[in-house]
VMD Tcl script that draws the C-alpha trace (Angstrom):
set ca {
  {13.31 -19.63 -13.69}
  {9.64 -19.86 -14.42}
  {7.34 -19.54 -11.34}
  {4.00 -21.29 -11.37}
  {3.20 -21.15 -7.59}
  {3.58 -18.30 -5.10}
  {3.31 -18.24 -1.33}
  {1.42 -15.38 0.28}
  {1.72 -14.75 4.08}
  {-1.31 -12.86 5.49}
  {-4.86 -13.09 4.21}
  {-6.13 -9.64 5.06}
  {-7.47 -7.26 2.45}
  {-4.11 -6.87 0.71}
  {-3.20 -10.53 0.85}
  {-6.49 -11.48 -0.84}
  {-5.98 -8.76 -3.51}
  {-2.42 -9.88 -4.17}
  {-3.66 -13.53 -4.40}
  {-6.22 -12.31 -6.96}
  {-3.54 -10.64 -9.05}
  {-1.61 -13.92 -9.26}
  {-4.72 -16.08 -9.96}
  {-5.72 -13.69 -12.68}
  {-2.69 -14.63 -14.78}
  {-2.98 -18.30 -14.07}
  {-0.54 -18.73 -11.14}
  {-1.46 -20.85 -8.20}
  {-1.11 -19.58 -4.59}
  {-0.39 -21.06 -1.24}
  {-1.91 -18.83 1.47}
  {-0.67 -18.87 5.04}
  {-2.10 -17.17 8.11}
  {-1.91 -18.04 11.78}
  {-5.58 -17.14 12.18}
  {-7.83 -20.10 11.44}
  {-10.75 -17.74 11.43}
  {-9.27 -15.56 8.66}
  {-8.43 -18.71 6.69}
  {-12.00 -20.02 6.98}
  {-13.33 -17.08 4.78}
  {-10.42 -16.64 2.47}
  {-11.84 -18.66 -0.45}
  {-15.05 -16.70 -0.33}
  {-13.13 -13.43 -0.24}
  {-10.84 -14.38 -3.10}
  {-13.85 -15.46 -5.13}
  {-15.44 -12.04 -4.59}
  {-12.20 -10.29 -5.57}
  {-11.99 -12.30 -8.84}
  {-15.67 -11.55 -9.66}
  {-14.79 -7.85 -9.55}
  {-12.02 -8.62 -12.10}
  {-14.35 -10.64 -14.28}
  {-12.31 -13.76 -13.69}
  {-13.67 -17.16 -12.77}
  {-12.49 -18.56 -9.41}
  {-10.66 -21.83 -9.78}
  {-10.31 -23.49 -6.40}
  {-7.71 -25.90 -7.81}
  {-5.26 -23.01 -7.95}
  {-5.69 -22.10 -4.23}
  {-4.34 -23.90 -1.15}
  {-4.48 -22.54 2.39}
  {-2.50 -23.47 5.43}
  {-1.76 -22.42 8.98}
  {1.60 -24.12 9.03}
  {4.67 -22.19 7.89}
  {6.61 -25.36 7.14}
  {4.25 -25.99 4.24}
  {5.91 -23.01 2.42}
  {8.73 -25.42 1.40}
  {10.20 -25.19 -2.12}
  {8.47 -22.02 -3.24}
  {10.56 -19.66 -5.40}
  {8.68 -16.58 -4.17}
  {6.99 -15.81 -0.79}
  {5.19 -12.46 -0.49}
  {4.65 -11.17 3.09}
  {1.58 -8.98 3.59}
  {1.14 -8.84 7.33}
  {0.45 -5.60 9.27}
  {3.04 -2.77 9.34}
  {4.49 -3.53 12.74}
  {8.18 -4.19 12.85}
  {8.11 -6.54 15.88}
  {5.51 -8.72 14.28}
  {7.34 -8.87 10.93}
  {10.62 -9.71 12.67}
  {8.97 -12.63 14.54}
  {7.49 -13.95 11.31}
  {10.88 -13.74 9.47}
  {12.60 -15.56 12.31}
  {9.96 -18.32 12.32}
  {10.03 -18.58 8.50}
  {13.80 -18.98 8.46}
  {13.59 -21.62 11.18}
  {10.85 -23.60 9.35}
  {12.61 -23.49 5.97}
  {16.23 -23.88 7.03}
  {16.33 -27.64 6.36}
  {14.57 -27.46 3.00}
  {16.15 -28.71 -0.21}
  {15.63 -27.41 -3.67}
  {14.82 -23.82 -4.51}
  {16.24 -20.83 -2.72}
  {13.30 -18.75 -1.71}
  {13.01 -15.08 -2.51}
  {11.18 -13.11 0.18}
  {9.25 -10.05 -0.95}
  {7.60 -7.76 1.60}
  {4.53 -5.66 0.78}
  {5.74 -3.11 3.33}
  {4.58 0.47 2.58}
  {6.66 2.44 5.07}
  {9.18 0.38 7.04}
  {12.69 0.41 5.58}
  {14.18 -2.75 4.16}
  {17.25 -2.24 6.36}
  {15.09 -2.38 9.54}
  {13.10 -5.38 8.28}
  {16.17 -7.36 7.33}
  {17.65 -7.07 10.84}
  {16.05 -10.31 11.68}
  {17.23 -12.13 8.54}
  {20.38 -14.17 8.09}
  {22.96 -12.97 5.57}
  {21.90 -15.32 2.75}
  {18.25 -14.31 3.25}
  {19.11 -10.65 3.03}
  {20.41 -11.25 -0.47}
  {17.07 -12.67 -1.49}
  {14.95 -10.01 0.24}
  {13.33 -6.86 -1.14}
  {10.27 -4.68 -0.92}
  {7.39 -5.46 -3.39}
  {4.83 -2.87 -2.70}
  {1.32 -3.19 -4.26}
  {-1.28 -0.36 -4.17}
  {-5.00 -0.07 -3.43}
  {-7.03 -1.26 -5.28}
  {-4.56 -3.90 -6.59}
  {-6.83 -4.91 -9.45}
  {-6.95 -1.28 -10.73}
  {-3.39 -0.08 -10.03}
  {-0.98 -1.39 -12.68}
  {2.08 -0.50 -10.62}
  {4.49 -2.07 -8.06}
  {7.17 -0.25 -6.16}
  {10.29 -2.46 -5.72}
  {12.63 -1.47 -2.93}
  {16.25 -2.53 -2.96}
  {17.99 -2.94 0.35}
  {21.71 -2.31 0.72}
  {22.33 -6.09 0.82}
  {19.71 -7.17 -1.80}
  {21.32 -9.04 -4.64}
  {20.88 -7.63 -8.13}
  {19.49 -10.98 -9.24}
  {16.69 -10.58 -6.69}
  {15.71 -7.18 -8.02}
  {15.79 -8.41 -11.63}
  {13.55 -11.37 -10.62}
  {11.20 -9.02 -8.84}
  {10.93 -6.75 -11.90}
  {10.21 -9.75 -14.08}
  {7.58 -11.04 -11.73}
  {5.86 -7.66 -11.66}
  {5.81 -7.67 -15.42}
  {4.27 -11.12 -15.44}
  {1.50 -9.82 -13.22}
  {0.83 -7.07 -15.78}
  {2.23 -4.36 -13.52}
  {4.77 -1.69 -14.38}
  {7.47 -1.32 -11.77}
  {10.18 1.03 -10.66}
  {13.12 0.25 -8.35}
  {13.63 2.80 -5.55}
  {16.32 3.29 -2.92}
  {15.54 2.05 0.61}
  {14.30 4.52 3.14}
  {11.24 5.26 5.28}
  {8.13 5.55 3.16}
  {10.12 4.95 -0.05}
  {8.70 7.07 -2.85}
  {5.02 6.65 -3.17}
  {3.97 6.82 0.45}
  {6.05 9.90 1.01}
  {4.11 11.55 -1.85}
  {0.79 10.16 -0.72}
  {1.45 11.26 2.89}
  {2.03 14.80 1.68}
  {-1.35 14.74 -0.06}
  {-3.22 13.34 2.92}
  {-1.61 15.73 5.39}
  {-2.53 18.73 3.22}
  {-6.15 17.52 3.09}
  {-6.28 17.10 6.84}
  {-4.80 20.56 7.40}
  {-7.35 22.12 5.10}
  {-10.22 20.28 6.73}
  {-9.14 21.24 10.24}
  {-8.75 24.87 9.18}
  {-12.43 24.87 8.22}
  {-12.62 23.82 4.53}
  {-15.46 21.31 4.17}
  {-14.69 17.70 3.45}
  {-17.12 17.70 0.51}
  {-15.38 20.66 -0.99}
  {-11.87 19.20 -0.72}
  {-13.07 15.98 -2.27}
  {-14.86 17.81 -5.15}
  {-11.87 19.98 -5.96}
  {-9.51 16.96 -6.00}
  {-11.76 14.90 -8.22}
  {-12.44 17.87 -10.57}
  {-8.72 18.35 -10.85}
  {-8.54 14.83 -12.14}
  {-7.78 12.55 -9.23}
  {-9.40 9.10 -9.27}
  {-10.73 9.77 -5.80}
  {-10.38 12.42 -3.09}
  {-8.06 12.23 -0.14}
  {-10.69 11.34 2.44}
  {-12.06 8.51 0.29}
  {-8.44 7.27 -0.14}
  {-7.90 7.20 3.64}
  {-11.17 5.36 4.25}
  {-10.33 2.75 1.63}
  {-6.79 2.21 2.99}
  {-8.13 2.15 6.62}
  {-7.74 5.00 9.03}
  {-5.74 2.85 11.43}
  {-3.31 2.05 8.73}
  {-3.09 5.73 7.68}
  {-2.46 6.77 11.26}
  {0.26 4.20 11.86}
  {2.01 5.07 8.52}
  {1.82 8.70 9.51}
  {3.60 8.01 12.80}
  {6.35 6.14 11.02}
  {6.87 8.99 8.54}
  {6.56 11.65 11.30}
  {9.43 10.03 13.18}
  {11.57 10.09 10.07}
  {10.57 13.59 8.85}
  {9.46 15.54 12.02}
  {9.78 18.89 10.24}
  {6.86 18.02 7.95}
  {4.74 16.27 10.50}
  {1.06 17.03 11.27}
  {-0.87 15.63 14.09}
  {-4.56 15.35 13.14}
  {-6.74 15.16 16.18}
  {-9.70 14.21 14.08}
  {-7.88 11.24 12.57}
  {-6.70 10.04 16.05}
  {-10.30 10.40 17.46}
  {-11.85 8.43 14.66}
  {-9.38 5.54 15.12}
  {-9.96 5.59 18.84}
  {-13.69 5.23 18.17}
  {-12.92 2.30 15.84}
  {-14.19 4.20 12.88}
  {-11.67 2.86 10.48}
  {-13.18 3.49 7.04}
  {-14.96 1.26 4.71}
  {-13.97 -1.94 6.51}
  {-16.02 -0.85 9.56}
  {-18.74 1.00 7.53}
  {-17.71 4.45 8.86}
  {-14.68 6.59 8.76}
  {-14.69 10.07 7.34}
  {-17.62 8.89 5.31}
  {-20.50 6.45 5.82}
  {-20.74 3.40 3.51}
  {-23.64 1.24 2.50}
  {-21.26 -1.69 1.79}
  {-18.15 -2.93 3.40}
  {-16.97 -4.38 0.07}
  {-14.11 -2.38 -1.33}
  {-14.89 0.37 -3.86}
  {-18.61 -0.50 -4.25}
  {-19.81 3.05 -3.53}
  {-18.37 6.47 -2.98}
  {-19.71 6.91 0.57}
  {-21.39 9.93 2.04}
  {-19.35 12.52 4.08}
  {-20.28 12.18 7.73}
  {-21.87 15.35 9.05}
  {-21.08 14.32 12.63}
  {-17.40 15.09 12.13}
  {-17.35 18.68 13.24}
  {-14.55 21.26 12.81}
  {-14.78 24.28 15.09}
  {-12.86 26.61 12.82}
  {-14.93 28.27 10.16}
  {-12.50 30.29 7.99}
  {-12.64 27.79 5.15}
  {-14.69 30.07 2.91}
  {-11.72 32.43 2.72}
  {-9.76 29.71 0.90}
  {-10.33 29.52 -2.88}
  {-10.44 26.36 -4.95}
  {-7.12 27.35 -6.52}
  {-5.56 27.58 -3.09}
  {-6.88 24.05 -2.23}
  {-5.25 22.72 -5.42}
  {-2.02 24.49 -4.59}
  {-2.02 23.05 -1.07}
  {-2.85 19.47 -2.04}
  {-0.70 19.03 -5.06}
  {2.04 21.55 -4.40}
  {3.00 19.54 -1.31}
  {2.99 16.32 -3.35}
  {5.28 17.82 -5.90}
  {7.67 19.21 -3.22}
  {7.88 15.74 -1.62}
  {8.58 14.13 -5.01}
  {11.41 16.64 -5.55}
  {12.79 15.82 -2.10}
  {12.76 12.13 -2.93}
  {14.85 12.87 -6.03}
  {17.29 15.01 -4.06}
  {17.48 12.30 -1.38}
  {18.42 9.71 -4.03}
  {15.29 7.59 -3.48}
  {14.78 7.84 -7.29}
  {17.35 8.47 -9.98}
  {15.05 10.59 -12.24}
  {11.92 12.63 -11.90}
  {10.13 10.50 -14.47}
  {9.83 7.72 -11.91}
  {7.88 10.12 -9.62}
  {5.64 11.04 -12.51}
  {4.94 7.41 -13.36}
  {4.31 6.51 -9.79}
  {1.90 9.44 -9.16}
  {-0.22 8.38 -12.15}
  {-0.20 4.57 -11.83}
  {-0.10 4.20 -8.08}
  {-1.91 7.25 -6.77}
  {-4.43 8.07 -9.61}
  {-2.88 11.46 -10.45}
  {-4.33 12.65 -13.74}
  {-2.32 11.32 -16.64}
  {-3.31 14.30 -18.77}
  {-1.26 16.55 -16.55}
  {1.91 14.50 -17.21}
  {2.70 13.52 -13.62}
  {3.26 15.28 -10.30}
  {6.56 16.94 -11.15}
  {5.08 18.53 -14.20}
  {2.63 20.53 -12.10}
  {3.31 24.27 -12.42}
}
mol new
graphics top color blue
foreach p $ca { graphics top sphere $p radius 0.5 }
foreach p [lrange $ca 0 end-1] q [lrange $ca 1 end] { graphics top cylinder $p $q radius 0.2 }
display resetview
């Protein structure tokens, strides 16, 4: 069934970017948020997003609402609210209540969750909704990442997965379907990369050097820039979720915790690991903040080759674990995801090809 209008719940950074991805291909969007303040600026933010894509903003394709009941008769609703299980459960219960008397289309509910398992999320869904529920995970920056990770829950209907794959293709995104589990595929690999960078930094290797080595290796951006763009609060929370699931590979970064406590959350607040001249996503590279001090000073003993081995060896190991755990059925999926979702250099063939 052809879709010409999509509902998006949550108008934060990702919600706006996902709306832009739909508007870019001529689909209209209905945006919901319970924050009237957030809704008041959403048109301006979507317009700015589309300018970065070179697409004209057509206000006729955008409708906003603070009433869930207005999400009636939509084939697809994409949820993009913060990664907190309690908040998502409350939303799902409210959504089912508001749409239970509707007639017409059976709504498919896609979650942009990046770490929380579909099994946990669907605990608040009725049986028929679980059939029509899956993960639909976009990546920063949405306009530059031609990839979506689709997560099938144990109760997700095959028709739902097929529809999700078809919708991703319509958005111009390549997709892979992965098995449910904490962090899925991409965030498990990404987390290994970020943890390795934090370990190196806190052992005395300078931030500038780690960023330089990563970019010279071929990454689209270094690990600290990635964390700042995602938001350090989001990185910290995702790390907690993954640490609970995989405690044997956990790393508690005091620096990351301290920055979040100081509300230095990355580009969105102007300061994180780096200092930014603009709060607009991706406008400038940022300048490493010299005020972030590491007391250890043995970083000079670590070679660039060792930095590469640490950063990307851990990523490869985690990709292999995902294959062993059955999250993916073949290593090619990990290679595709590392290139399209994480900016790993295509010339190297993907993360599992790394020697």
